ROLUMTOR-450759 format. One record per atom (N, C-alpha, C, O): residue in three letters; z, x, y. Coordinates in steps of 0.02 Angstrom, whole numbers, plus 50000, padded with zeros to 5 digits. Each point is the difference from the previous one (the first is absolute). Layout:
AlaZXY ...
This chain:
Met500855225548445 Met500254993750028 Met500315001450069 Met500395004650009 Arg499414991250040 Arg500285001050067 Arg500734997850003 Arg500214995349966 Arg500175008250075 Arg500704998250009 Arg500044993450038 Arg499644998850048 Lys500814997049930 Lys500084993450031 Lys500325000650069 Lys500485003650009 Arg499244992850039 Arg500265000050068 Arg500574994950004 Arg499914994249981 Asn500665007950043 Asn500564995450011 Asn499864995450059 Asn499655001850047 His500634992249949 His499994995650058 His500495002650052 His500555002049983 Leu499244998050079 Leu500445002250054 Leu500424994150025 Leu499754994450006 Val500885006950008 Val500434995250034 Val500265003650062 Val500435004449995 Ile499324993750063 Ile500215003150063 Ile500424994950037 Ile499814994250008 Phe500785008050015 Phe500454995250032 Phe500275002750066 Phe500015006150012 Val500234989350028 Val500345001850062 Val500604995450007 Val499974994049984 Ala500595008850039 Ala500604996150013 Ala500265002150068 Ala499785005050028 Glu500684991249999 Glu500245001150068 Glu500375006650008 Glu500485001449964 Gly499295002750083 Gly500345006250017 Gly500125004549940 Gly499545001449962 Arg501085000850031 Arg500185004449945 Arg500364996349944 Arg500385002949961 Asn499494990650035 Asn500334995849950 Asn499855002549929 Asn499425000649981 Glu501115000849981 Glu499925002649933 Glu500034994549946 Glu499805001249943 Thr500444992950075 Thr500124994849950 Thr499364998149963 Thr499995000249939 Glu499494998150098 Glu499374998249969 Glu499705005949963 Glu499744999249944 Lys500295006650085 Lys499725006049969 Lys500315001349931 Lys499645001249952 Leu501014998650044 Leu500355001549937 Leu499844994849947 Leu499885001649942 Tyr500134992150077 Tyr499854994649953 Tyr499285000549975 Tyr499874999649940 Leu499675001350108 Leu499295000349982 Leu499845006249959 Leu499594999749954 Arg500735005850061 Arg499895006249962 Arg500164998949926 Arg499615001849956 Asp500964995150031 Asp500194998849930 Asp499564994749967 Asp499835000649941 Leu499984994450097 Leu499554994849973 Leu499345003049979 Leu499744998549946 Ile499975005750097 Ile499365003149985 Ile500055004949942 Ile499565000449958 Gln500995003350039 Gln500105004749944 Gln500054996249934 Gln499855002749947 Asp500374991150056 Asp500094995949940 Asp499354996649979 Asp499984996549950 Asn499495004550090 Asn499354997049986 Asn499475005549996 Asn499855003250050 Asp499864997849891 Asp499495005149992 Asp499374998350040 Asp499844994250011 Gly499825011150011 Gly499354999150032 Gly500024999250075 Gly499504998350031 Phe501095002849999 Phe500064999350073 Phe500285006450031 Phe500425003549969 Thr499354998150091 Thr500265005650039 Thr500254997350067 Thr499634996550034 Leu500985005249984 Leu500314997450062 Leu499955005150056 Leu500145006049991 Lys499664991650068 Lys499985004250060 Lys500334996250057 Lys499904993950008 Lys500495009750032 Lys500314996950060 Lys499565001450060 Lys499745005550008 Ala500184989550034 Ala499585000850060 Ala500325004950049 Ala500615000950001 Tyr498975002250039 Tyr500245004550052 Tyr500404996250053 Tyr499964993950006 Gly500435009950032 Gly500334997350059 Gly500664996449985 Gly500194999149942 Ser500144998950111 Ser500654996649993 Ser500054994150048 Ser500524998650029 Ala498914997949979 Ala499994994250045 Ala500474994549974 Ala500114999449940 Thr500164996850106 Thr500454994549981 Thr499714993150019 Thr500264994949979 Asp499205005150061 Asp499694993650019 Asp499424998649953 Asp499675004749977 Pro500184988950009 Pro499474998349953 Pro499325003150015 Pro499665002349955 Glu500144997750109 Glu499355002750017 Glu499975007549986 Glu499515002549971 Gly501015001150049 Gly500025007249987 Gly500005001649926 Gly499695004949978 Met500674991149984 Met500035001049928 Met499324999049968 Met499805004049958 Val499854990750061 Val499344998749972 Val499515005550019 Val499605002049958 Lys500435000450103 Lys499555005350021 Lys500145006549961 Lys499545003549981 Asn501104998050009 Asn500175005949960 Asn499744999449929 Asn499775004849970 Leu500284989250003 Leu499774998749932 Leu499245000849996 Leu499755003149953 Ile499894994350095 Ile499275000550001 Ile499785007450002 Ile499555002049964 Asn500775001950078 Asn499835007250005 Asn500125003549934 Asn499605004349980 Thr500944994049987 Thr500165003149936 Thr499504997849947 Thr499795004149958 Met500024989750042 Met499514997449953 Met499345003850005 Met499685001449949 Lys500115000150111 Lys499385003850010 Lys500045006949968 Lys499535002249967 Asp501035001150043 Asp500085006849974 Asp500015000449924 Asp499825005149971 Phe500404989449997 Phe500055000149927 Phe499434996049966 Phe500064998149942 Asp499395000850096 Asp499424996549973 Asp500194993449966 Asp499794998649944 Phe500614997650090 Phe500234993549975 Phe499404995549985 Phe499534999650040 Asp500494997049903 Asp499464995549981 Asp500294993949964 Asp500195000449942 Ala499854994050094 Ala500294993949972 Ala499604997549940 Ala500284997049954 Lys499065004350046 Lys499584997849944 Lys500165003649935 Lys499844997649946 Lys500485008250060 Lys500205003749941 Lys500734998749982 Lys500295003349957 Gly500004991750076 Gly500684998049984 Gly500545003550039 Gly500594999449983 Asp499225004350069 Asp500515003250042 Asp500364994650041 Asp499714994950018 Leu500935006349995 Leu500414995250036 Leu500305003150062 Leu500225005850000 Ala499804990450054 Ala500335002150061 Ala500544994850016 Ala499854994050005 Leu500765008350003 Leu500584995650010 Leu500355001750065 Leu500175005850013 Cys499944989250028 Cys500375000950063 Cys500634995749997 Cys499964993950002 Phe500625009449993 Phe500644996549995 Phe500294998750069 Phe500115004650039 Ile500004989149975 Ile500274998150065 Ile500644995949990 Ile500014995249962 Asp500525006850073 Asp500624996150003 Asp499964995650062 Asp500005002550056 Phe499984990949934 Phe499924995450057 Phe500654999650040 Phe499984999450062 Asp500585000849904 Asp500654999850032 Asp500104993750043 Asp500375000150049 Cys499284994449933 Cys500054993750037 Cys499895001050075 Cys500314996650041 Asn499265008249976 Asn499905002150069 Asn499374996650029 Asn499445001349978 Lys500664994350071 Lys499454996450031 Lys499475004750029 Lys499414998450001 Lys500815007450024 Lys499535004850030 Lys499495002649949 Lys499455001850019 Lys500744998249918 Lys499555002749949 Lys499464995049981 Lys499495001849970 Glu500604991950048 Glu499494995049983 Glu499335001950031 Glu499495000149965 Lys500505001550099 Lys499395001850034 Lys499725006549972 Lys499395000749990 Gln501055004149996 Gln499785006449973 Gln499654999249933 Gln499485003049987 Ile500814992849971 Ile499704998949934 Ile499354996150006 Ile499515001549965 Gln500484993550078 Gln499384996250010 Gln499425004550022 Gln499434999049981 Glu500745006050059 Glu499495004550027 Glu499705004749947 Glu499455002550009 Ile500904998649936 Ile499745004649950 Ile499724996549938 Ile499735003349955 Leu500344990250041 Leu499784996349940 Leu499265001149984 Leu499835001649943 Lys499744997650107 Lys499285000749988 Lys499815007249983 Lys499595001249955 Leu500725003650080 Leu499855007049986 Leu500225001849929 Leu499655003549964 Ala500944994250018 Ala500265001549932 Ala499534997149947 Ala499855003349951 Glu499934990650060 Glu499554996949951 Glu499335003849996 Glu499745001149946 Lys500005000850112 Lys499375003750002 Lys500045006649963 Lys499525002149969 Lys501055001250035 Lys500095006649971 Lys500324999749930 Lys500195005249973 Asn499864988849998 Asn500294999149933 Asn500735002549996 Asn500215003049951 Ile500164995550103 Ile500715001850002 Ile500424993849984 Ile499914994750030 Asn500535006149923 Asn500454994549980 Asn500655000550041 Asn500375004949993 Leu499754990150047 Leu500634999850038 Leu500544997349954 Leu499954994449974 Ile500585009550016 Ile500564998049958 Ile500594998750046 Ile500385004650018 Ile499694989250002 Ile500494998150051 Ile500624997149969 Ile499964995549957 Ser500615007050064 Ser500644997249978 Ser500384997650061 Ser500025003450052 Asn500294990849942 Asn500384997350056 Asn500684997649975 Asn500034995049964 Pro500525008550053 Pro500015004950054 Pro499795007149980 Pro499745003650043 Cys500364998649894 Cys499845006949984 Cys499865000949925 Cys500114995449960 Phe499665010550022 Phe499795001649932 Phe500554998749949 Phe499854998149943 Glu500775003150076 Glu500554999149952 Glu500064992949973 Glu500334998949949 Leu499374996350086 Leu500004993249973 Leu499684999949931 Leu500204996149957 Trp499305008250032 Trp499685000549934 Trp500515002049947 Trp499994997349944 Phe500465007250073 Phe500515002049952 Phe500464994149983 Phe500184999049942 Ile500004997250108 Ile500444994349990 Ile499674994849955 Ile500344996549962 Cys499005002950043 Cys499634995249958 Cys500085001449926 Cys499884995649958 His500325010450024 His500125001649929 His500634996649974 His500114999549940 Phe500314998250107 Phe500654997249981 Phe500084992650015 Phe500384996549966 Thr499275001150085 Thr500084993050020 Thr499364997450033 Thr499635003750032 Gly500264989949959 Gly499444996750033 Gly500214996250062 Gly499614996550031 Asn501035004349986 Asn500274996450057 Asn500435004650044 Asn500604999050007 Pro499075006150022 Pro500385004750042 Pro500214996850066 Pro499744994850020 Asn500735008450014 Asn500204997750066 Asn499405000150047 Asn499545004049992 Asn500474991750058 Asn499474999950049 Asn500175004950056 Asn500224998050054 Tyr499685008349932 Tyr500195005350047 Tyr499564999950062 Tyr499394999049996 Ser500925001950062 Ser499625000350062 Ser499875007150023 Ser499615001250046 Gln500735003749922 Gln499905007050017 Gln500025004349937 Gln500364998649952 Ser499235006750048 Ser499985004549943 Ser500685003149986 Ser500205000849942 Lys500165001050111 Lys500635003549991 Lys500514995749962 Lys500415002649963 Asp499554990850045 Asp500464995649964 Asp499834999849926 Asp500444999949957 Leu498915000050028 Leu499795000049930 Leu500205006649967 Leu500265000049944 Ile499605005550090 Ile500165006649971 Ile500755000849991 Ile500225003349952 Arg500174993850092 Arg500735000249994 Arg500224996849934 Arg500505002249970 Asp499154992750008 Asp500194996549939 Asp499705003049937 Asp500174997749945 Met499405007350061 Met499675002849941 Met500475002649946 Met499854999049941 Pro500725004150076 Pro500455002349947 Pro500264994449954 Pro500245001449946 Gln499714992350076 Gln500194994449957 Gln499524999649940 Gln500194997549947 Tyr499215004950063 Tyr499494999649948 Tyr499895006749965 Tyr499915000349939 Ile500095005150100 Ile499895006749973 Ile500575004450023 Ile500065001750059 Lys500365000249894 Lys500595004050016 Lys499815006550034 Lys499565003649978 Gly500794997950077 Gly499875006250036 Gly499335000350035 Gly499745005450012 Tyr499984988850004 Tyr499344999950031 Tyr499985003750066 Tyr500464999450042 Ala499015004449968 Ala499855003250064 Ala499245000350005 Ala499665000149949 Lys500075000250112 Lys499274999850010 Lys499665006049968 Lys499404999749986 Ser500965005850004 Ser499705005949970 Ser500145000449925 Ser499855005149968 Lys500434989650004 Lys500185000149928 Lys499385000049957 Lys499564995750009 Ser500385008949945 Ser499435000449956 Ser500154996649934 Ser500574998649983 Gly498905000149979 Gly500084997149933 Gly500084992549999 Gly500134997249947 Ile499784999450110 Ile500114992850001 Ile499464996349959 Ile500154995049968 Tyr499245007550034 Tyr499484996849960 Tyr500204999649926 Tyr499964994749969 Tyr500265010950004 Tyr500195000149929 Tyr500634995949987 Tyr500084997049946 Leu500365002950103 Leu500614995949994 Leu499844992649995 Leu500344996349965 Leu499145001650070 Leu499834992950004 Leu499404998049956 Leu499844994149996 Lys499855010749973 Lys499364998949966 Lys500014994049952 Lys499534996049999 Asp501005003349962 Asp500024994649950 Asp500094993150031 Asp499974994949966 Lys500145004950101 Lys500074993650035 Lys499394998650044 Lys500014995450041 Thr499455008449949 Thr499424999350043 Thr499694993049997 Thr499834997250052 Asp500105000149888 Asp499704993349993 Asp500414994850037 Asp499734995450031 Thr500945005349966 Thr500444995450037 Thr499895000750074 Thr499974995050036 Ala499975011249988 Ala499905001350072 Ala499344997050024 Ala499984997050054 Ile499495003849906 Ile499354997250019 Ile500054992450005 Ile499754997050047 His500575000049904 His500094992750001 His500394997750061 His499814995250033 Asn500745008349981 Asn500424998150056 Asn499655001050067 Asn500074995950046 Ala499565009649960 Ala499645001450063 Ala499464994850013 Ala499904997850056 Lys499755000349892 Lys499484994850007 Lys500324993450023 Lys499734996550042 Asn500845001949929 Asn500344993750019 Asn500255000250072 Asn499994994950034 Leu500235010949989 Leu500215000650070 Leu499414998650047 Leu500084996750051 Met499335005949931 Met499414998850041 Met499844992450002 Met499864997250053 Lys500184999749888 Lys499864992849997 Lys500514996050041 Lys499834995250033 Arg500805007049963 Arg500534996550037 Arg499895000550075 Arg500094995150036 Ala499735010949988 Ala499895000950071 Ala499424995650024 Ala500034997150054 Lys499445002549905 Lys499434995850018 Lys500204992650000 Lys499804996250045 Ser500585001749905 Ser500214993049995 Ser500474998050056 Ser500054994150017 Asn500295010950013 Asn500444998750056 Asn499614999750066 Asn500294999050054 Gly499065001849942 Gly499584999350059 Gly499885006450038 Gly499714999850055 Tyr500505005849918 Tyr499905006450035 Tyr499315002949983 Tyr499754999249945 Ser499965004150104 Ser499345003149991 Ser500065007349982 Ser500435003650026 Ile499154998649927 Ile500015006949979 Ile499845004650059 Ile499644998150046 His500645007949954 His499925004950053 His500334997950065 His499795001950055 Thr500754994249938 Thr500414998350059 Thr500715002149985 Thr500205000949943 Ala500194999950110 Ala500695002349993 Ala500434995049962 Ala500505001949968 Asp499324991850034 Asp500394994849966 Asp499864999649926 Asp500374996849963 Phe499105006550014 Phe499814999849929 Phe500465004849962 Phe499815005649983 Ser500804991950003 Ser500525004249971 Ser500514995649964 Ser500104994250019 Pro500235008549929 Pro499885006649969 Pro499364999949959 Pro499854995149966 Ala499785010350037 Ala499375000449963 Ala499805007449992 Ala500155004150043 Thr499524997449902 Thr499755006849989 Thr499364999949960 Thr499934996149953 Asp499595008150067 Asp499365000649966 Asp499995005349945 Asp499485001149969 Val501075002250019 Val500005005849954 Val499754998249931 Val499695004149966 Phe500444989750013 Phe499784997949933 Phe499255000649991 Phe499755000649944 Lys499874999150112 Lys499275000449996 Lys499755006749974 Lys499455000449973 Ile500955004850035 Ile499795006749979 Ile499865000149925 Ile499535003449979 Phe500854993049982 Phe499925000249928 Phe499334997149978 Phe499695002449953 Lys500094992350081 Lys499344997249987 Lys499455004750022 Lys499505000849966 Leu500605002450091 Leu499515004850025 Leu499905005849952 Leu499445002249988 Leu501115000349985 Leu499965005549952 Leu499634997849937 Leu499605003749973 Glu500544990350005 Glu499684997449940 Glu499254999350011 Glu499605001749956 Glu500204995850102 Glu499294999250016 Glu499655006750004 Glu499445000749977 Ser500895004350052 Ser499725006750005 Ser499925003149931 Ser499505003449986 Arg500984995449971 Arg500005002949933 Arg499394997649960 Arg499775003549954 Arg499984990650062 Arg499434997349963 Arg499345003250020 Arg499504999249965 Ile500495004550090 Ile499395003150023 Ile499905006749963 Ile500425004450004 Asp499024996149961 Asp499865006049961 Asp499755005550046 Asp499514999150037 Leu500825006649960 Leu499815005650044 Leu499615005449964 Leu499855005250030 Asp499974993949909 Asp499625005149963 Asp499315001050031 Asp499615004149976 
């Protein structure tokens, strides 16, 4: 019997950011049949991140048809300058089967969604991160084990994150703009993993 091939999950996050890496590492370890790889480089701009991800995908024989996933985590930070940058990579990301996981203002909003569906309307990432200890005692960006700490609240977080997206749309804001906030795409990862899991690799 041939050994089963794991689904690859290749990701890129801004610079040396450990928050997404630590959360995703634990999430993938908690799901059988997946292998996690971090993309090369330490780019902080969306275009550079996507290019680093594409190069890494080539080296690891990435194949979306076999259920491999490519994730690009972007913190919008309510920054108007990032609107153009993100618009410029949308078609390339789609062509290369890269899932843009955008949080506005930042990834930590996903953590807050585990506790409330009505977070403050933060205009800067630093303000949101400043408030994180209200939700997670002793929070720091390098804090490990957050996935397991929040795991039993995942369904609540998914529900709250979806509602935030609906609220931003109902308020007249367009997706992939600086005004589309607070919002986070992190909940989409769970559906992506489920879809990949259904693909037989034998």
